[in-house]
C-alpha positions as CSV (number, residue, x, y, z in Angstrom):
1,M,16.0,-27.0,-5.8
2,Y,13.4,-25.6,-3.2
3,E,14.3,-26.7,0.5
4,K,12.4,-30.0,1.5
5,V,11.2,-29.1,4.9
6,F,9.5,-32.3,5.5
7,E,8.9,-36.1,4.6
8,S,6.3,-38.1,5.9
9,T,7.0,-41.5,7.1
10,K,3.1,-42.6,6.4
11,Q,1.8,-43.4,3.2
12,A,-0.9,-40.9,1.9
13,Q,-2.3,-43.5,-1.0
14,P,-6.2,-44.3,-2.1
15,A,-7.6,-47.0,0.0
16,Q,-8.7,-48.8,-2.9
17,S,-5.9,-51.2,-4.7
18,G,-5.1,-50.4,-8.2
19,D,-6.3,-46.8,-7.4
20,S,-4.1,-43.5,-7.9
21,W,-4.2,-40.3,-7.7
22,Y,-5.3,-37.8,-10.1
23,Y,-5.5,-34.2,-9.0
24,L,-4.4,-32.3,-5.7
25,V,-5.7,-28.7,-4.6
26,Y,-5.3,-26.5,-1.6
27,M,-8.1,-25.8,0.3
28,S,-8.0,-22.7,1.8
29,T,-11.2,-23.0,3.9
30,W,-9.8,-26.3,5.5
31,D,-6.0,-25.2,5.5
32,T,-5.4,-28.7,4.2
33,F,-5.6,-30.3,0.4
34,L,-8.3,-32.1,-1.3
35,A,-7.0,-35.2,-3.6
36,Q,-9.2,-36.9,-6.3
37,S,-8.3,-40.5,-7.6
38,I,-10.4,-42.6,-9.6
39,W,-13.0,-43.9,-6.5
40,E,-12.5,-41.3,-3.9
41,W,-12.3,-37.7,-2.7
42,S,-10.0,-37.3,0.5
43,R,-8.5,-34.5,2.7
44,V,-4.9,-34.9,2.5
45,F,-3.1,-33.0,5.5
46,R,0.8,-31.7,5.7
47,D,1.7,-34.7,7.6
48,G,0.6,-37.3,5.0
49,T,-2.6,-38.4,7.0
50,R,-5.6,-39.1,4.5
51,V,-9.1,-38.9,5.5
52,K,-11.5,-40.3,2.9
53,F,-15.0,-38.5,2.6
54,A,-16.6,-39.3,-0.6
55,T,-16.8,-41.2,-3.9
56,T,-15.5,-39.6,-7.0
57,S,-18.5,-38.7,-9.6
58,G,-17.9,-39.4,-13.1
59,G,-17.6,-36.6,-15.7
60,Y,-15.9,-34.3,-13.6
61,A,-12.0,-33.2,-14.1
62,M,-10.4,-31.0,-11.5
63,L,-8.7,-27.8,-11.9
64,A,-7.5,-24.8,-9.7
65,R,-9.3,-21.8,-9.1
66,V,-8.4,-18.6,-7.6
67,K,-8.2,-17.9,-3.9
68,G,-7.3,-21.5,-3.1
69,F,-10.4,-23.0,-4.3
70,P,-11.0,-26.1,-6.5
71,A,-13.1,-26.1,-9.8
72,Y,-14.7,-29.1,-11.6
73,W,-15.1,-29.2,-15.6
74,N,-17.8,-31.1,-16.9
75,Q,-16.6,-32.8,-19.7
76,W,-20.7,-33.4,-21.5
77,T,-21.1,-29.9,-21.1
78,G,-17.9,-27.7,-21.2
79,K,-19.2,-26.0,-18.2
80,V,-17.2,-25.1,-15.1
81,H,-18.5,-25.4,-11.7
82,P,-17.4,-24.3,-8.5
83,A,-16.8,-26.2,-5.5
84,F,-18.5,-25.7,-2.6
85,E,-16.4,-24.0,-0.1
86,I,-17.4,-26.3,3.1
87,N,-16.7,-29.8,1.3
88,G,-14.7,-29.2,-1.8
89,L,-17.2,-31.0,-4.1
90,P,-18.7,-29.7,-7.2
91,N,-21.7,-27.5,-6.9
92,P,-23.6,-28.1,-10.1
93,N,-26.3,-25.2,-9.7
94,E,-23.6,-22.1,-10.4
95,V,-21.6,-22.1,-13.5
96,L,-18.0,-20.1,-13.7
97,N,-18.1,-19.8,-17.7
98,P,-21.7,-19.2,-18.8
99,N,-20.7,-17.5,-21.9
100,W,-18.1,-19.8,-23.3
101,D,-18.2,-23.7,-23.5
102,I,-14.9,-25.0,-23.1
103,G,-14.6,-28.0,-25.2
104,Y,-12.6,-31.3,-24.8
105,S,-9.5,-30.3,-26.4
106,L,-9.2,-27.3,-23.9
107,G,-10.3,-28.9,-20.7
108,P,-8.4,-30.2,-18.0
109,S,-7.3,-33.7,-17.8
110,T,-4.7,-36.1,-15.6
111,Q,-1.5,-35.2,-17.1
112,V,-2.2,-31.1,-18.2
113,G,-3.5,-29.1,-15.4
114,K,-5.8,-25.9,-16.3
115,F,-6.3,-23.0,-14.1
116,I,-9.5,-20.9,-14.1
117,D,-10.0,-17.3,-12.6
118,D,-13.3,-16.0,-12.8
119,V,-12.8,-13.0,-11.1
120,N,-10.6,-11.6,-13.7
121,Q,-12.6,-14.0,-16.5
122,V,-9.1,-15.5,-17.5
123,Y,-8.9,-19.4,-18.5
124,L,-5.0,-21.1,-18.6
125,H,-4.7,-23.6,-21.3
126,Q,-1.4,-25.6,-22.2
127,P,-1.3,-26.0,-26.1
128,N,2.5,-27.4,-25.5
129,V,5.1,-28.3,-23.4
130,N,6.6,-24.7,-23.4
131,R,3.8,-22.6,-23.6
132,I,0.3,-21.4,-21.6
133,D,-2.1,-19.3,-23.5
134,L,-4.8,-17.2,-21.8
135,Y,-8.3,-17.0,-22.7
136,D,-10.8,-14.6,-22.2
137,L,-13.6,-16.3,-20.1
138,E,-16.2,-14.3,-21.7
139,N,-16.1,-15.1,-25.3
140,G,-13.3,-17.7,-25.6
141,Q,-10.9,-15.7,-27.6
142,K,-6.9,-15.6,-27.0
143,A,-5.6,-12.7,-24.9
144,G,-2.2,-13.7,-24.1
145,E,0.8,-16.4,-23.8
146,I,3.4,-17.2,-21.4
147,N,6.4,-18.9,-22.7
148,H,8.0,-20.6,-19.7
149,N,10.3,-23.2,-21.9
150,A,9.8,-26.3,-19.1
151,G,9.9,-28.6,-22.0
152,E,7.3,-30.9,-20.1
153,Y,3.2,-29.9,-19.4
154,F,2.7,-28.8,-15.8
155,A,0.6,-31.4,-14.2
156,S,-0.7,-28.8,-11.8
157,L,-1.3,-25.5,-12.3
158,A,-2.0,-23.7,-8.8
159,W,-3.1,-20.3,-7.1
160,V,-0.1,-18.4,-5.5
161,Q,-1.4,-14.7,-5.0
162,P,-3.5,-12.7,-7.1
163,G,-2.6,-12.4,-10.8
164,Q,-0.3,-15.1,-10.0
165,V,0.1,-19.2,-10.9
166,T,2.5,-21.9,-10.3
167,G,3.1,-24.9,-12.8
168,L,4.7,-28.0,-11.5
169,C,6.0,-30.7,-13.6
170,R,5.4,-34.6,-12.4
171,T,8.3,-36.1,-13.9
172,S,11.4,-33.3,-13.8
173,G,10.0,-31.4,-10.8
174,K,10.5,-28.4,-12.3
175,V,8.7,-25.4,-11.3
176,R,7.6,-22.0,-12.6
177,I,5.9,-19.1,-10.7
178,M,4.4,-17.1,-13.5
179,D,2.3,-13.7,-13.8
180,Y,-0.7,-13.9,-15.9
181,L,-2.3,-10.6,-15.3
182,S,0.0,-7.7,-15.3
183,S,2.6,-8.4,-17.5
184,P,2.4,-12.6,-18.5
185,R,5.7,-13.9,-18.1
186,V,7.7,-16.4,-15.6
187,L,8.6,-14.9,-12.3
188,E,10.4,-17.7,-10.7
189,S,12.1,-21.0,-11.4
190,G,12.8,-24.0,-9.2
191,R,12.4,-27.7,-8.5
192,I,10.9,-30.4,-6.4
193,E,11.6,-34.0,-6.2
194,P,9.3,-36.2,-9.1
195,F,5.4,-36.9,-7.9
196,K,2.4,-38.1,-8.4
197,V,0.4,-35.0,-7.4
198,A,1.5,-31.5,-6.3
199,A,-0.1,-28.4,-5.1
200,Y,0.6,-25.0,-3.8
201,D,-0.4,-23.9,-0.6
202,S,-1.2,-20.2,-0.6
203,A,-1.7,-19.3,3.1
204,F,2.0,-20.6,3.9
205,H,3.5,-20.1,0.4
206,L,4.9,-23.8,0.3
207,F,4.6,-26.5,-2.0
208,F,3.3,-29.8,-1.2
209,A,3.7,-33.2,-3.1
210,I,2.7,-36.7,-2.7
211,G,5.8,-38.6,-4.1
212,T,5.8,-41.9,-6.5
213,D,6.4,-43.4,-3.0
214,H,3.2,-42.3,-1.5
215,K,5.0,-39.8,0.9
216,A,4.0,-36.3,1.5
217,R,6.6,-33.8,1.3
218,V,6.6,-30.0,1.9
219,Y,8.9,-27.8,0.1
220,C,9.6,-24.0,0.9
221,R,10.4,-21.2,-1.6
222,E,13.8,-21.0,-0.7
223,A,16.3,-22.6,-3.3
224,W,18.7,-24.9,-1.2
225,P,22.1,-23.9,-1.8
226,A,24.5,-26.7,-3.8
227,A,27.5,-24.6,-5.1
228,L,29.7,-21.7,-4.3
229,S,31.7,-20.1,-7.1
230,A,35.5,-19.3,-6.8
231,P,35.7,-15.5,-5.7
232,V,36.3,-13.1,-8.8
233,F,37.4,-9.6,-9.1
234,E,35.7,-7.0,-11.2
235,P,38.0,-5.7,-13.2
236,A,40.1,-8.9,-13.1
237,T,43.3,-6.6,-12.2
238,V,43.8,-6.0,-8.8
239,Y,45.7,-2.8,-7.6
240,G,47.5,-1.8,-4.4
241,L,46.1,1.1,-2.2
242,K,42.8,0.7,-3.7
243,A,39.4,-1.2,-3.1
244,N,39.2,-4.1,-5.4
245,R,36.0,-5.5,-6.2
246,V,35.4,-9.3,-5.7
247,K,32.6,-11.4,-5.4
248,A,31.0,-15.2,-5.4
249,R,28.1,-16.6,-6.3
250,L,26.0,-19.4,-4.3
251,T,23.6,-21.5,-6.5
252,G,20.8,-24.2,-6.4
253,Q,21.4,-27.5,-7.7
254,D,19.9,-26.3,-11.0
255,G,22.2,-23.2,-11.1
256,E,19.3,-20.9,-9.4
257,P,20.5,-17.9,-7.6
258,C,20.1,-18.7,-3.6
259,P,19.5,-15.2,-2.0
260,D,19.6,-13.5,1.5
261,W,22.6,-16.6,2.6
262,W,25.8,-15.4,4.4
263,V,29.0,-16.3,2.9
264,H,32.2,-16.2,5.0
265,W,35.1,-14.9,3.8
266,E,39.1,-15.1,4.8
267,L,42.1,-13.9,3.3
268,L,45.0,-16.5,3.3
269,G,48.7,-16.1,2.6
270,V,50.7,-18.5,0.3
271,G,53.7,-20.7,0.8
272,G,53.8,-20.2,4.4
273,N,53.7,-16.1,4.1
274,P,51.3,-14.0,5.8
275,P,48.5,-12.6,3.7
276,L,49.0,-9.3,2.0
277,G,46.3,-6.5,2.4
278,Y,43.0,-7.2,4.0
279,L,39.3,-7.7,3.0
280,D,36.6,-5.4,3.9
281,R,34.1,-7.7,5.4
282,L,34.4,-11.0,7.1
283,V,30.5,-12.2,6.0
284,S,28.4,-10.8,3.4
285,K,25.0,-11.7,2.5
286,T,23.9,-12.9,-1.1
287,D,21.5,-10.4,-3.1
288,K,18.6,-11.8,-5.3
289,E,21.0,-13.3,-7.8
290,G,22.9,-14.7,-5.6
291,W,26.1,-12.9,-5.3
292,A,27.9,-12.0,-2.5
293,K,30.2,-9.2,-2.5
294,N,33.6,-7.7,-0.6
295,F,36.4,-5.5,-1.3
296,Y,39.9,-6.7,-1.2
297,F,42.5,-3.7,0.0
298,G,46.0,-4.3,-1.4
299,P,48.9,-3.8,1.4
300,D,50.2,-0.3,1.3
301,D,53.5,-0.7,0.8
302,I,55.6,-1.7,-2.0
303,S,55.0,-5.7,-0.6
304,A,54.8,-8.3,-3.5
305,G,53.6,-11.4,-3.2
306,Q,49.9,-14.0,-3.4
307,S,47.4,-13.9,-1.3
308,R,44.6,-16.4,-1.6
309,I,40.8,-15.6,-0.6
310,R,38.6,-18.7,0.8
311,T,34.7,-18.5,0.9
312,W,32.4,-20.8,2.4
313,G,28.5,-20.7,3.3
314,V,26.9,-22.4,6.3
315,L,23.8,-24.4,6.0
316,Y,21.6,-24.9,8.9
């Protein structure tokens, strides 16, 4: 699970009773978020402050666009319109897909997010809960696919950086970072808490969500450690007068690796006896797969007995 770095005390919810958020997109020109509900458009800040500034217009469904901007699909015409960079509202005078009308079955909804890259002429559509199809925006032909196996529709697809998007699942909180240009595939998996709406902050590389309790939450893209495996030798047989490789793996709540964390090592004796041999390091940093590695050197004489290796990490 990604590390939660902030949770608001205030509630970011629509002003009108019975209203609910449907969409949330990061606005790079504001360095904050644009939320759309049934009745309002609002700015939502990272601390949970909500400022309503417009009433929604019927017929438009929001979707994310490259470079941290929203776009709007018109269900009646099949056209996608960019947002004005100043206020984030639909610009009906400009069309991002002049050559292909996106039909109702391929358009965004409150449950299934879509994404448009008008720079590289790519449109991302979710045909089922485990796959994203890539369409050529010029002719509407399928050009590729990404198998992510999340088992749930991404309520939000958001721009991360050129050629990459993130998908966020509303019910499970599952997250996928995906390449959709150079080699379509999943690059990173993680999880946040379940939410009403969520988006990706491409300026500071954070996840921002409004939870089911209406509180704003911010997560960084670093997995928070949850488990450290017992040390294992490779190979399993340990020899004296030799460097024996030993390693332990640090993982998050969903088994994802936790890289760049320091793991501490200690060699202990058994049964009140002093430890035999020594460890090469007292601390080592986990690699990209979450493994912290060390070497154990057995005694340099004919001593026989047992020793125990203890590992631990410090969360800060």
